[in-house]
C-alpha positions, 0 to 999 in steps of 0.5 A: 418682524415682518417676516416673523408675523408672515409666519405666526399668522394664521387663517381663523376657522370661519372665513368671510364672503364680504368681496369689498371688505379686504380691500377697502378695510386696511386703505380705510384704517390708514386713511383714517389714522392719518386723517384723525391725526391731521384734523383734530388737536387731540386725535394723536392722544385720542390714537395713542390711548386707543393703542394702549388699551386696545392693543394688549386687548387684541395681543391677548386673544385666546387662552394660550396667548394671554400669559404671553400677552401679560408677560410682554406687557410687563416687560414694555412697562417695567423694563427700560431701553431695547429690553421694554421696546422690543416686548411692546413690538412684539405685543403691537405684532401679536395684536395686529395677527388678531386683528387679521383674523378679525378682518379674514372673518368677514372677507375673501382671501381675494379680497384681502389680496387685493386690499394689500396692494392697494394699502401700498399704493395709497402708503406710497403716495401718502408718504412720498407724495403729499408728506402727511404721514411723516408729521403724523407719525411723529405727533402720535408717536410724542402722545402723552400717556397715563401712568400707573403706579407712578410709571407711564403705560406703555407706548403701544401706538406704533412699533417702536425699536431703537431709531426705527418706527413704524406703523400699525399698518406696517405690521397688520398687512404681514400679518394679512399676507400670512392668513391668505398665502399658501406657504408662509415660509416662502412669503416670509422668506421673502418679505424678509428679504425685500424688507432688508433691501427696501430698509437701505432707502432709509440710508438716503431718506428719512422715511419710506413706506414700510408696507411695500416689502409685503409685496414680494410675498404677495407675488409668489407664485399661488401666493394666495388662497383665494379662487383666483382661477376656475377649478379643474373638472374631474377627469373622466375615465378613458374609453367610457363607463365599464360595468362588470369589467366589460366596456359598454358601447 
């Protein structure tokens, strides 16, 4: 799914110029989400409700995506088992791409690339260092949602498929990578391979920081679209300027 998101993400036409926005926004989202769930009794329910309402809106952004988002929501609401879960994951993925495009309207590519590194470091610290993410993830996943026509609305506060659960940020980071990379196909392949290898750690531990595989795609040569180095000066013709086919002294 992370590899598919890298392939599907496209940069918006209007680009941002805020140098710190891309660095601060992803890390702030992760820290705020964990903090709200852990600090407030109603935090998990509030975030789950925000996901249930906001995810379909973000996923349906754009005329072309609206029918697909509506169909996926209906499958996630009326379906069962892995079919419903797959539709819900696809909705979260589409919403994450829209959210990444919104970030790119404020932040430069260079700051987004730096932000991907920063949020990965924070994710590793929170998951393996402080052990704050797993209780927050469990509480958020178990939050009750309202019903519609006698059926609960689709749980879109995370991306769950079978026994595997990923947070919103785990899908937002590959969307940000797809926006800043120069070669989405290579970045998607690197991210997918890294995610498969990284997921083998689940054989020995119950939780891994799922933002780490994105760094594999970011580490590719010329991965960022941003002005990471000075442009080369135009080459001047040898022998000095010419006029009328003759060389000037």
